[in-house]
C-alpha positions as CSV (number, residue, x, y, z in Angstrom):
1,M,-139.8,-24.0,54.7
2,K,-137.3,-22.2,56.8
3,K,-134.1,-20.5,55.8
4,S,-131.0,-22.7,55.8
5,L,-128.9,-22.7,59.0
6,I,-125.3,-21.9,58.3
7,L,-122.5,-22.6,60.8
8,T,-119.3,-20.6,60.5
9,G,-116.2,-20.3,62.7
10,M,-112.6,-21.5,63.0
11,M,-111.5,-25.0,62.1
12,G,-111.9,-27.1,65.1
13,A,-114.8,-25.1,66.6
14,G,-117.2,-28.0,66.1
15,K,-119.2,-26.9,63.0
16,S,-119.5,-30.5,61.6
17,T,-120.2,-32.1,65.0
18,I,-122.8,-29.4,66.0
19,G,-124.2,-29.5,62.4
20,K,-124.9,-33.2,62.6
21,D,-126.6,-32.8,66.0
22,L,-128.7,-29.9,64.7
23,S,-129.7,-31.9,61.7
24,G,-131.1,-34.6,64.0
25,K,-132.8,-32.2,66.4
26,L,-134.4,-30.1,63.7
27,N,-135.0,-33.1,61.4
28,I,-133.4,-31.4,58.4
29,Q,-130.5,-32.5,56.2
30,F,-126.9,-31.7,57.1
31,K,-124.2,-30.8,54.6
32,D,-120.5,-30.1,55.1
33,I,-118.9,-28.0,52.4
34,D,-115.5,-29.5,52.9
35,K,-116.8,-33.1,52.6
36,I,-118.7,-32.1,49.4
37,I,-115.5,-30.7,47.9
38,E,-113.5,-33.7,49.0
39,K,-116.0,-36.1,47.4
40,K,-116.3,-34.0,44.2
41,L,-112.5,-33.9,43.7
42,S,-111.7,-37.3,45.3
43,L,-109.0,-35.6,47.3
44,S,-108.6,-34.5,50.9
45,I,-108.7,-30.7,51.6
46,G,-105.0,-31.0,52.5
47,D,-104.2,-32.7,49.2
48,I,-106.2,-30.1,47.3
49,F,-104.1,-27.3,48.9
50,K,-100.9,-29.2,48.2
51,K,-101.6,-30.2,44.7
52,K,-103.8,-27.4,43.4
53,G,-103.2,-24.5,45.8
54,E,-105.4,-22.4,48.0
55,E,-106.7,-20.2,45.2
56,F,-108.1,-23.2,43.4
57,F,-109.6,-24.5,46.6
58,R,-111.3,-21.1,47.4
59,K,-112.8,-21.0,43.9
60,I,-114.3,-24.5,44.2
61,E,-115.4,-23.6,47.8
62,E,-117.2,-20.5,46.5
63,E,-119.0,-22.3,43.7
64,E,-120.1,-25.2,46.0
65,T,-121.2,-22.9,48.8
66,L,-123.1,-20.5,46.6
67,N,-125.0,-23.4,45.1
68,L,-125.7,-25.1,48.4
69,I,-127.0,-22.0,50.3
70,K,-129.8,-21.6,47.7
71,E,-131.4,-24.7,49.3
72,R,-133.9,-24.3,52.1
73,N,-134.2,-26.2,55.3
74,V,-130.7,-27.5,55.5
75,V,-127.9,-27.2,58.1
76,V,-124.6,-26.3,56.4
77,A,-121.1,-26.4,58.0
78,L,-118.8,-24.0,56.2
79,G,-115.1,-24.5,55.9
80,G,-113.2,-22.2,58.3
81,G,-112.3,-19.7,55.6
82,A,-115.5,-19.6,53.6
83,F,-117.2,-16.8,55.5
84,M,-114.2,-14.6,54.7
85,N,-115.3,-14.6,51.1
86,K,-117.5,-11.5,50.6
87,K,-119.7,-13.1,47.9
88,I,-120.4,-16.1,50.1
89,R,-121.0,-13.9,53.2
90,E,-123.4,-11.6,51.3
91,A,-125.4,-14.5,49.9
92,I,-125.6,-16.1,53.3
93,K,-126.8,-12.8,54.8
94,K,-129.5,-12.6,52.2
95,L,-130.7,-16.2,52.0
96,C,-129.8,-17.9,55.3
97,V,-129.5,-17.6,59.1
98,S,-125.8,-17.7,60.2
99,F,-124.3,-18.8,63.5
100,W,-120.7,-18.1,64.5
101,L,-119.5,-20.9,66.7
102,D,-116.9,-18.9,68.7
103,L,-114.2,-20.9,70.4
104,E,-111.2,-19.1,71.8
105,P,-107.7,-20.2,70.6
106,K,-106.8,-21.7,73.9
107,Y,-109.7,-24.2,73.4
108,L,-109.2,-24.5,69.7
109,F,-105.5,-25.4,69.9
110,P,-105.8,-28.8,71.6
111,R,-108.4,-29.8,69.1
112,I,-106.4,-28.7,66.1
113,K,-102.9,-29.9,67.0
114,M,-103.8,-33.5,66.6
115,N,-105.4,-33.1,63.2
116,K,-102.9,-33.0,60.3
117,R,-105.7,-32.3,57.8
118,R,-105.7,-28.5,58.5
119,P,-103.7,-27.2,55.5
120,L,-103.3,-23.6,56.8
121,L,-101.9,-24.8,60.1
122,N,-99.1,-27.0,59.3
123,S,-96.2,-25.2,60.9
124,K,-93.8,-25.3,63.9
125,N,-95.6,-22.4,65.6
126,L,-99.1,-23.9,65.5
127,E,-100.3,-22.3,68.7
128,Q,-99.3,-18.8,67.5
129,D,-100.7,-19.5,64.1
130,V,-104.1,-20.5,65.6
131,K,-104.1,-17.2,67.6
132,N,-103.2,-15.2,64.6
133,L,-105.8,-16.7,62.3
134,Y,-108.5,-16.3,65.0
135,E,-107.5,-12.6,65.5
136,K,-107.5,-12.1,61.7
137,R,-111.0,-13.7,61.2
138,K,-113.0,-12.9,64.3
139,K,-114.2,-9.5,63.0
140,T,-115.6,-11.1,59.9
141,Y,-117.1,-14.0,61.8
142,S,-118.8,-11.5,64.0
143,L,-120.9,-10.4,61.0
144,A,-122.8,-13.7,61.3
145,D,-126.4,-13.2,62.5
146,Y,-125.8,-14.9,65.9
147,K,-122.6,-15.5,67.9
148,I,-122.6,-18.7,70.0
149,D,-120.0,-18.7,72.8
150,C,-118.8,-22.3,72.7
151,N,-116.1,-21.9,75.4
152,L,-116.6,-24.5,78.2
153,K,-119.9,-25.7,76.8
154,T,-120.9,-29.2,75.8
155,K,-122.0,-30.0,72.3
156,E,-125.5,-30.6,73.8
157,E,-125.6,-27.1,75.3
158,I,-124.4,-25.5,72.1
159,T,-126.9,-27.4,70.0
160,K,-129.7,-26.5,72.4
161,E,-128.8,-22.8,72.2
162,V,-128.8,-22.8,68.4
163,V,-132.1,-24.7,68.2
164,K,-133.8,-22.3,70.5
165,I,-132.7,-19.3,68.4
166,Y,-133.4,-21.0,65.1
167,E,-136.9,-22.2,66.1
168,N,-137.9,-18.7,67.2
169,I,-136.9,-17.0,63.9
């Protein structure tokens, strides 16, 4: 039984898409923390932020993530802000193998701007907000075990790179 594979990075970096691909290639289960929370609360992430607030969401996110990462042999897509949580990050460092899917803001922005489900990025200055959030988070994301440069790469190339590293651990 291998350690679980954790994907972190900005919203729109492709954690869920790559996670599903990895699940198929590695023949292990895929779980998406945001989807688990949405199902548990019967609300979208945006509605949770709107109705209950970010603090409530982060508390649920911490509980669900800490429970899930105890499992072995699973691919997990974290929410964009989960790795910022020190408790989550330390547990992941101890129990799992983490990959930062790094995608620069200029590539993130076109993906994010069409998606109204991003609660932290619903403003008039979306492009600047994406840059600011990336700058604020990249130092913490860099604490992941591996950094995967996703700029100008296909999902197949990214998946192949992660599989190669994971299978050699």
